[in-house]
LUMMIFI-165746 format. One record per residue (C-alpha): x, y, z. Coordinates in steps of 0.001 Angstrom, whole numbers, plus 500000, padded with zeros to 6 digits. Layout:
N
XYZ...
This chain:
462
529153476181526762529589473615523976526268474650522438527325478279522762530522477683520785528683475627518195526188478427517490528927481050517465530819479001514856527813479108512559527715482892512465528267483986508878530243486945507674527033488545506443525479488283509879528514490030511360528343492762508729524662493511509276524806493413513049527804495739513021526101497989510472522804498318512331523710497746515967527408498352516560528261501138519007531613501838517380531937505541516644532409505171512883529366502931512497527232505265514614528276508227512442527520506292509243524086505286510501523161508828511468524526510169508173522329507709506249519269508618508311520077512286507790520194511897504004516869510053503944515404512692506255516548515472503917514876513635501035511663513495503082511766517226503762512453517965500080509478515834499048507262517639501541508308520996500116507461519740496610504000518635497767503330521975499439504444523836496314502177521746494076499257521948496486498516525517495511498746525058491735495339525127490070496831523196487131496932520069489320493333520256490586491862517919487979494299515067488710493645514872492446491361512310493997490380514886496611488248516443493880486456513086493539485466513111497223484455516772496994482213516210493952480551513164495505479810515137498663478391517997496593476173515546494707474810514045497924473978517474499354472287518439496081470275515199495939472127514031492816473535510573492080477160510638493348478054507879490878477498509882487737480655510132485582483074512438487348483389514836484427479607515337484559479708516015488307482542518490487736480495520354485131477538520524487513479346521798490591482646523522489754482569524298486041483877522716482859487193520966483458488823517866482022488281515103484576487832511324484691485109510020482317484103507188484667482166507200487978484008507555491261485516504248492464484833505251496092482524503216498316479249504699499619480787505126503084483699507090501616481165509376499933479404509917503284482660510572505138483556513171502497480566515377503378482579517743505658484553518820502574481543520811501299482122523252504158485123524503502195485715525907498753487299523418496371490777524904496860490501524870500646489126521334500517492481520221499090494273521824502028491832520320504548492325516819503134496105517268503080496071518260506765493914515222507581496368512927505785499347514452507579497649513777510915497024510170509837500660509827508757501855511129512133499685508534513892501052505824511573504583506845512579503661506480516255502025503093515683505039501842513722507252502866516636505075500828518981505147497929516518508970498003516416509894498888519982506817497715521881506159501198523246505893504823522167509516505893522661510315509484521725511802510885519496511446507791517294507959508704515937509350511999514640512199510196512918509866507586511412507513510361510235510325512112508357511565508824506904508054507986505681507902511296503831510946510172501852509073507199500366507653507961496926504237506253497440503675508537500453504395511558498288501918510316495674499229509721498279499672513171499798499843514917496446496801513278494888494743512950498074494406509176498222493180506857500991496149504530501487497600506362504496494220506129506228493974502423505336497459501806506723496429503532509948493323501353510335495206498092509633498047499003512007495667500049514772493721496791514418496938494743514625498027496474517825494505496140519241494632492381518623498021492226520329496394493802523376493511491274523164491047494014522246489488491872519533486237493819519228488066497081518577490298495305516039487213493982514265485522497392514203488638499015512715488896496407509963485150496695509342485561500435508816488494499815506469486439497387504344483533499839504218485923502578503062487891500427500604486874496840499943490414495491499553490910494620503245488295491835503199490989489082503514491563490204507112487891489568507915488305486089506432491406485636508600489334486329511722486897483597510669489615481059509804491297481675513164487883481420514870488301484843516408484549485302516461484560488559518428486730490258515812484852488579512935481361489551514063482524493043515055483865493464511496480709492138509868478381494265512006480482497361511294480474496696507538476719496078507444475932499030509710478121501424507717476510500380504455473001500707505886473785504272506923475155504983503444472082503375501857469767505663503807471780508753502913472455508258499193469440506111498296468930502626496918469636503490493270473162504930493660473985502373496372473131499379494166474709501064491150478064501142492932478119497471493935476580496111490718478147498300488036480685500935489125483201498514490674483476496505487441483375499519485161486285501271486886488300498051487234487988497474483479489186501015482849492513500416484640492982496638484595496028496518482302497663499932482656501369500059483448500492501807486724498381498922488006500627496744490200498058493996490717498344490290489953495061490702488054496844492878485496499404490278484387497098488133482247495716491205480501499199492569479844500263489221478365497240488453476224495295491625475398495966494956473775496364497575476477493589500188476147494892503648475392494298505672478539495307509326478734498375509860480882499282506151481070501861504075479234500552501350476940502128498192475535501199495484473020500556491956474348502986489067474109500277487076472291496854488485471456494562485904473117491907487958474940489939484878476036492960483660478020493639486950479846490987486710482559491581482974483075495335483440483498494928486412485832492310484632487931494596481602488200497482483738489479495281485534491988493690482335493281497075480598493600498619483518495492495567483839497701495412480126498586499147479776499238499340483025501215496238482183503238497652478737504081500776480440505456498616482792507490496569479957508983499684477938509865501418480873511524501110481258515277502750484683515029500083487404514770502516489949513333503746487571510637500160486621509749499143490281509383502256491053507334501382488313504837497735489396504796498766492908503762500792491455500875497775489372499851495262492220499881497554494556497937498446491863495403494941490577494638493149493913494514491896494399490922493377497894491015496613498310492969498205501648492230501520502905493527500072504425496710498671501030497758502248500047498545502131502358501553500336499521503351503368497304502704505329499377505215503626497208507848504971494062506183508447495542505788508633496585509436507597493107510572510040491423508168512981493470509445511922493029513059512068489266512497515496489573510857516797491539513829515450488939516275517100486139514325520371488114513983520238488615510227520326485099508715522463485149505597520193484510502611517016485922504114518826489169504860520406489401501409517092488901499600515319491225502034517796494007501261517365493528497504513585493478497490513199496241500064515353498296497732513105497421494772509923498243496664511270501610497755512810502701494470511241500819491563507842502534491716509424505926491324511965505056488654510238502489486425508313505095484425511443507142483692513405504039482687510610502881480367510520506257478624514318506223478291514333502722476770511731503797474198513239507176473374514245506133469829510724504951468935507741507094467984506998507359471683504252509737472862503411511625469691503347508752467217502371505765469320499879507047471912502337506523474761502956502972473537506141501171474543507509497764473574506297494640475349509833493704476361510467497027478055507049496864479762508283493851481756510129496335483978506779497482485320506334493979486753509126494557489289506807495900492040504412492952491529507207490375491712508745492151494702505431492000496550505151488227496025508736487672497142508133489924500167505332487578501243507663484585500841510423486300502838508022487102505660506850483496505775510467482263505904511671484946508306512597484204511899514486481375513596514228479876516982514078482980519157516419481655521862519024480744519261518705484160517636519142485963520947522227483859521727523840484665518383522980488326518847524519488368522357527736486731521153528182489144518286527611492175520485530222490906522935532716490420520118532083493845518587
């Protein structure tokens, strides 16, 4: 009883506010919660309508990554090198259009998995890929429900699905035909498989994800560091097997070309653009002149010291990787470890575009689940609200704000989309938010028994 009163006395005003806001059964609070969910749901439906409207516009064909997969598949069927510059592949197979001047950044396995697209015309291929992504997003919504509630409780997956549609990175992924929704599905499924002690399945899923997009390799390393040899070897065998199949299908030349040249060529093309939310980009933004890339904002460096750019960026990446990995190894909580791993792999990827942040939904769900269990500790909750807000809104609004701040300059026509260095610092918000998200996840959670006791007392009082 004495301990009970002591814990109850420590409950902060903020804890009371958040528990009442999210969990109170008072009529007014219930109405406010449903009104908020309704507004977000409406935003999701509006975004979906926008995507469907744009899906049929031929003017948007040459900016969609779906066309990349389609051209690679066409090249494989025709016996051509799928890693020719994309504008050359476009000229060969669909006619003269303005497309990317570099080879496709897709892995050999992604090229192989794209082969079914050749069964369709190019316009119908866009629709087919969109339908595939919507199916993946629906499965992600179901898996997130299981992650949060421990079971598939209806109608929560439907609600989560609509809420996901409201997030701008989801809209970007669906509109341009990216792979981040699929990657999120594979990572989530592997996490839940591990929770059920199905380590081999978890390893296979992560192996597939690495073979599709190399950025998930830190999870394979995690298996090794935790001495989960079943998951580790399952991942390695899947990666090797997938690449052997791709090698036999596309041939040694294109296969080696991808791993020895294409990866570095494409990374160099995007390394310092304003749209690259990777820790690798910071050194290049600080110390090199941003290359003028069509459709992207550009900014001058703080100091023009090109030799320092790669060293500085590598130092940031290595520091974040080592610190984050040490947290992962120390953590006995599988969910927390996976949440930090997702932050690591998104942050250290040489190219980390806006749609990569879809994978961070896993980290955000786990962070807020920990906050609920610990009954919303004061400072953790405050910072979590702020940086969740930044992650959800900054990606969409940063570009507009940057253009507004530079409206009095010779922006666009006179400066090749160049903005000032000072204003370009706003584009760092998603990168900083990602790092702080990892810190918040590491610090999240209190003694579970104490959290449950605080939670019980507050519910009784409300």
